[in-house]
C-alpha positions as YAML, in Angstrom:
chain: A
units: angstrom
residues:
- id: 1
  name: UNK
  ca: [0.06, -0.07, -0.13]
- id: 2
  name: UNK
  ca: [1.24, 3.63, -0.83]
- id: 3
  name: UNK
  ca: [0.68, 6.40, 1.11]
- id: 4
  name: UNK
  ca: [-2.53, 4.80, 2.01]
- id: 5
  name: UNK
  ca: [-3.85, 4.04, -1.23]
- id: 6
  name: UNK
  ca: [-4.17, 0.59, -2.87]
- id: 7
  name: UNK
  ca: [-1.55, 0.54, -5.66]
- id: 8
  name: UNK
  ca: [-2.61, -0.69, -9.23]
- id: 9
  name: UNK
  ca: [-0.45, -1.65, -12.25]
- id: 10
  name: UNK
  ca: [-1.75, -1.67, -15.49]
- id: 11
  name: UNK
  ca: [0.17, -3.73, -18.08]
- id: 12
  name: UNK
  ca: [-0.75, -3.74, -21.85]
- id: 13
  name: UNK
  ca: [0.79, -6.12, -24.16]
- id: 14
  name: UNK
  ca: [0.31, -3.49, -27.01]
- id: 15
  name: UNK
  ca: [1.05, 0.08, -27.50]
- id: 16
  name: UNK
  ca: [-0.22, 0.42, -31.24]
- id: 17
  name: UNK
  ca: [-2.84, 3.25, -31.85]
- id: 18
  name: UNK
  ca: [-4.76, 0.91, -34.13]
- id: 19
  name: UNK
  ca: [-5.14, -1.83, -31.27]
- id: 20
  name: UNK
  ca: [-8.32, -1.47, -28.95]
- id: 21
  name: UNK
  ca: [-5.96, -3.21, -25.98]
- id: 22
  name: UNK
  ca: [-4.37, 0.43, -25.18]
- id: 23
  name: UNK
  ca: [-7.60, 2.20, -24.86]
- id: 24
  name: UNK
  ca: [-9.36, -0.66, -23.00]
- id: 25
  name: UNK
  ca: [-6.71, -0.73, -20.24]
- id: 26
  name: UNK
  ca: [-6.93, 3.16, -20.18]
- id: 27
  name: UNK
  ca: [-10.53, 2.88, -19.44]
- id: 28
  name: UNK
  ca: [-9.96, 0.29, -16.92]
- id: 29
  name: UNK
  ca: [-7.58, 2.31, -15.20]
- id: 30
  name: UNK
  ca: [-9.99, 5.30, -15.10]
- id: 31
  name: UNK
  ca: [-12.64, 3.50, -13.45]
- id: 32
  name: UNK
  ca: [-11.00, 2.57, -10.28]
- id: 33
  name: UNK
  ca: [-9.28, 4.83, -7.66]
- id: 34
  name: UNK
  ca: [-5.71, 5.80, -7.72]
- id: 35
  name: UNK
  ca: [-2.62, 4.91, -6.91]
- id: 36
  name: UNK
  ca: [-2.08, 3.74, -10.61]
- id: 37
  name: UNK
  ca: [0.58, 3.30, -13.02]
- id: 38
  name: UNK
  ca: [0.28, 1.79, -16.74]
- id: 39
  name: UNK
  ca: [3.06, 0.13, -18.85]
- id: 40
  name: UNK
  ca: [2.22, -0.12, -22.56]
- id: 41
  name: UNK
  ca: [4.47, -2.90, -24.37]
- id: 42
  name: UNK
  ca: [5.31, -1.67, -27.88]
- id: 43
  name: UNK
  ca: [7.48, -4.07, -30.14]
- id: 44
  name: UNK
  ca: [11.03, -4.10, -29.78]
- id: 45
  name: UNK
  ca: [13.52, -4.76, -32.36]
- id: 46
  name: UNK
  ca: [14.80, -8.19, -32.72]
- id: 47
  name: UNK
  ca: [17.55, -9.50, -30.36]
- id: 48
  name: UNK
  ca: [17.36, -6.06, -28.54]
- id: 49
  name: UNK
  ca: [17.14, -6.45, -24.65]
- id: 50
  name: UNK
  ca: [14.05, -5.06, -23.07]
- id: 51
  name: UNK
  ca: [15.07, -2.18, -20.69]
- id: 52
  name: UNK
  ca: [11.72, -1.76, -18.89]
- id: 53
  name: UNK
  ca: [11.58, -5.56, -17.77]
- id: 54
  name: UNK
  ca: [13.33, -4.84, -14.28]
- id: 55
  name: UNK
  ca: [11.21, -1.50, -13.74]
- id: 56
  name: UNK
  ca: [7.97, -3.41, -14.54]
- id: 57
  name: UNK
  ca: [8.76, -6.27, -12.46]
- id: 58
  name: UNK
  ca: [9.56, -4.31, -9.71]
- id: 59
  name: UNK
  ca: [6.30, -2.51, -9.88]
- id: 60
  name: UNK
  ca: [4.69, -5.78, -9.96]
- id: 61
  name: UNK
  ca: [6.32, -6.77, -6.78]
- id: 62
  name: UNK
  ca: [4.92, -3.37, -5.29]
- id: 63
  name: UNK
  ca: [1.48, -3.57, -6.74]
- id: 64
  name: UNK
  ca: [-1.47, -5.00, -4.70]
- id: 65
  name: UNK
  ca: [-3.56, -5.06, -8.10]
- id: 66
  name: UNK
  ca: [-2.24, -5.97, -11.67]
- id: 67
  name: UNK
  ca: [-4.60, -5.27, -14.64]
- id: 68
  name: UNK
  ca: [-3.24, -7.16, -17.66]
- id: 69
  name: UNK
  ca: [-4.84, -6.30, -21.04]
- id: 70
  name: UNK
  ca: [-3.38, -7.91, -23.87]
- id: 71
  name: UNK
  ca: [-4.27, -8.19, -27.72]
- id: 72
  name: UNK
  ca: [-5.36, -11.58, -29.08]
- id: 73
  name: UNK
  ca: [-4.89, -10.93, -32.91]
- id: 74
  name: UNK
  ca: [-2.73, -14.07, -32.91]
- id: 75
  name: UNK
  ca: [-3.00, -17.34, -30.78]
- id: 76
  name: UNK
  ca: [0.05, -16.66, -28.95]
- id: 77
  name: UNK
  ca: [0.73, -13.77, -26.26]
- id: 78
  name: UNK
  ca: [2.79, -11.01, -27.60]
- id: 79
  name: UNK
  ca: [6.38, -11.73, -27.31]
- id: 80
  name: UNK
  ca: [7.22, -8.81, -25.02]
- id: 81
  name: UNK
  ca: [4.55, -9.37, -22.63]
- id: 82
  name: UNK
  ca: [5.52, -13.37, -22.53]
- id: 83
  name: UNK
  ca: [9.01, -12.20, -21.71]
- id: 84
  name: UNK
  ca: [7.89, -10.09, -19.06]
- id: 85
  name: UNK
  ca: [5.76, -12.59, -17.19]
- id: 86
  name: UNK
  ca: [8.52, -15.09, -17.70]
- id: 87
  name: UNK
  ca: [10.71, -12.57, -15.80]
- id: 88
  name: UNK
  ca: [7.97, -12.02, -13.19]
- id: 89
  name: UNK
  ca: [7.48, -15.72, -12.64]
- id: 90
  name: UNK
  ca: [11.13, -15.61, -11.04]
- id: 91
  name: UNK
  ca: [10.20, -13.11, -8.28]
- id: 92
  name: UNK
  ca: [7.59, -13.79, -5.25]
- id: 93
  name: UNK
  ca: [4.23, -12.27, -6.45]
- id: 94
  name: UNK
  ca: [1.79, -14.27, -3.85]
- id: 95
  name: UNK
  ca: [-0.58, -12.18, -2.29]
- id: 96
  name: UNK
  ca: [-1.03, -10.10, -5.40]
- id: 97
  name: UNK
  ca: [-4.35, -9.59, -7.21]
- id: 98
  name: UNK
  ca: [-4.59, -9.93, -11.18]
- id: 99
  name: UNK
  ca: [-7.44, -9.03, -13.57]
- id: 100
  name: UNK
  ca: [-6.98, -10.65, -17.31]
- id: 101
  name: UNK
  ca: [-8.12, -9.14, -20.32]
- id: 102
  name: UNK
  ca: [-7.67, -10.57, -23.96]
- id: 103
  name: UNK
  ca: [-9.14, -8.71, -26.85]
- id: 104
  name: UNK
  ca: [-9.40, -9.92, -30.51]
- id: 105
  name: UNK
  ca: [-10.30, -12.92, -32.53]
- id: 106
  name: UNK
  ca: [-8.13, -15.40, -30.55]
- id: 107
  name: UNK
  ca: [-9.33, -13.92, -27.14]
- id: 108
  name: UNK
  ca: [-10.74, -17.10, -26.14]
- id: 109
  name: UNK
  ca: [-7.65, -19.10, -26.70]
- id: 110
  name: UNK
  ca: [-5.20, -16.55, -25.51]
- id: 111
  name: UNK
  ca: [-6.88, -15.96, -22.09]
- id: 112
  name: UNK
  ca: [-6.32, -19.44, -20.82]
- id: 113
  name: UNK
  ca: [-2.70, -19.10, -21.67]
- id: 114
  name: UNK
  ca: [-2.41, -16.00, -19.97]
- id: 115
  name: UNK
  ca: [-4.24, -17.14, -16.94]
- id: 116
  name: UNK
  ca: [-1.85, -20.10, -16.66]
- id: 117
  name: UNK
  ca: [1.27, -18.17, -16.84]
- id: 118
  name: UNK
  ca: [-0.14, -15.36, -14.26]
- id: 119
  name: UNK
  ca: [-0.94, -18.10, -12.07]
- id: 120
  name: UNK
  ca: [2.37, -19.89, -12.21]
- id: 121
  name: UNK
  ca: [3.79, -16.34, -11.20]
- id: 122
  name: UNK
  ca: [1.85, -16.58, -7.85]
- id: 123
  name: UNK
  ca: [-0.83, -14.03, -8.60]
- id: 124
  name: UNK
  ca: [-4.55, -14.65, -7.59]
- id: 125
  name: UNK
  ca: [-6.54, -14.13, -10.71]
- id: 126
  name: UNK
  ca: [-10.02, -12.32, -9.39]
- id: 127
  name: UNK
  ca: [-11.53, -11.58, -12.89]
- id: 128
  name: UNK
  ca: [-11.26, -12.39, -16.53]
- id: 129
  name: UNK
  ca: [-12.71, -11.27, -19.71]
- id: 130
  name: UNK
  ca: [-12.21, -12.32, -23.42]
- id: 131
  name: UNK
  ca: [-13.33, -9.80, -25.76]
- id: 132
  name: UNK
  ca: [-14.20, -8.97, -29.31]
- id: 133
  name: UNK
  ca: [-12.24, -6.08, -30.82]
- id: 134
  name: UNK
  ca: [-15.23, -3.56, -30.63]
- id: 135
  name: UNK
  ca: [-16.40, -4.95, -27.16]
- id: 136
  name: UNK
  ca: [-16.74, -2.34, -24.39]
- id: 137
  name: UNK
  ca: [-14.28, -2.59, -21.69]
- id: 138
  name: UNK
  ca: [-15.14, -4.87, -18.70]
- id: 139
  name: UNK
  ca: [-15.48, -1.97, -16.27]
- id: 140
  name: UNK
  ca: [-17.33, -4.19, -13.50]
- id: 141
  name: UNK
  ca: [-14.60, -6.74, -13.56]
- id: 142
  name: UNK
  ca: [-12.00, -4.34, -12.56]
- id: 143
  name: UNK
  ca: [-14.11, -2.53, -9.80]
- id: 144
  name: UNK
  ca: [-14.87, -6.30, -8.37]
- id: 145
  name: UNK
  ca: [-11.16, -7.06, -8.57]
- id: 146
  name: UNK
  ca: [-10.23, -3.98, -6.88]
- id: 147
  name: UNK
  ca: [-12.71, -4.22, -4.46]
- id: 148
  name: UNK
  ca: [-11.76, -7.72, -3.50]
- id: 149
  name: UNK
  ca: [-8.00, -6.87, -3.40]
- id: 150
  name: UNK
  ca: [-8.73, -3.83, -1.12]
- id: 151
  name: UNK
  ca: [-10.46, -5.99, 1.32]
- id: 152
  name: UNK
  ca: [-7.87, -8.43, 1.39]
- id: 153
  name: UNK
  ca: [-4.62, -6.44, 1.29]
- id: 154
  name: UNK
  ca: [-5.59, -3.05, 2.61]
- id: 155
  name: UNK
  ca: [-9.06, -2.60, 4.01]
- id: 156
  name: UNK
  ca: [-8.41, 0.94, 5.35]
- id: 157
  name: UNK
  ca: [-6.76, 2.29, 2.03]
- id: 158
  name: UNK
  ca: [-8.13, 5.52, 0.65]
- id: 159
  name: UNK
  ca: [-10.24, 6.63, -0.91]
- id: 160
  name: UNK
  ca: [-13.24, 4.92, 1.26]
- id: 161
  name: UNK
  ca: [-15.65, 4.59, -1.62]
- id: 162
  name: UNK
  ca: [-15.05, 2.96, -5.22]
- id: 163
  name: UNK
  ca: [-17.14, 4.99, -7.80]
...
């Protein structure tokens, strides 16, 4: 908990403007109280080390709630998101909560793969959604997850009400 607030980290498997995932993540983060931080993972040139992995993993260790939104335009997780989650599994993320959202034509197959790796990392998955590219953001799923994480980890966190 940070300065009396529940800390929520948003991670998006895409930074592309034509992808709905970044907008869905932004909408979900706006639906819950602060403190929040977001990481949008764009495509890196091949064989280049990812300078953000250690910073994002550090934030994952610190966050009480992690909201992961991934595009599902192929049957696999985006490579950079997969690499980040593999690095995160090497740390202790137990007692942290997660919401998982997959968006696109392969959402129904990508979501279980995402859930498997996130569970392997030790996160408690409190909500999931598989969405079509034009579906609205699952705001109630993230609000419910926020309420669950707050009740379990920081019942006295500010603000007192979730709007």
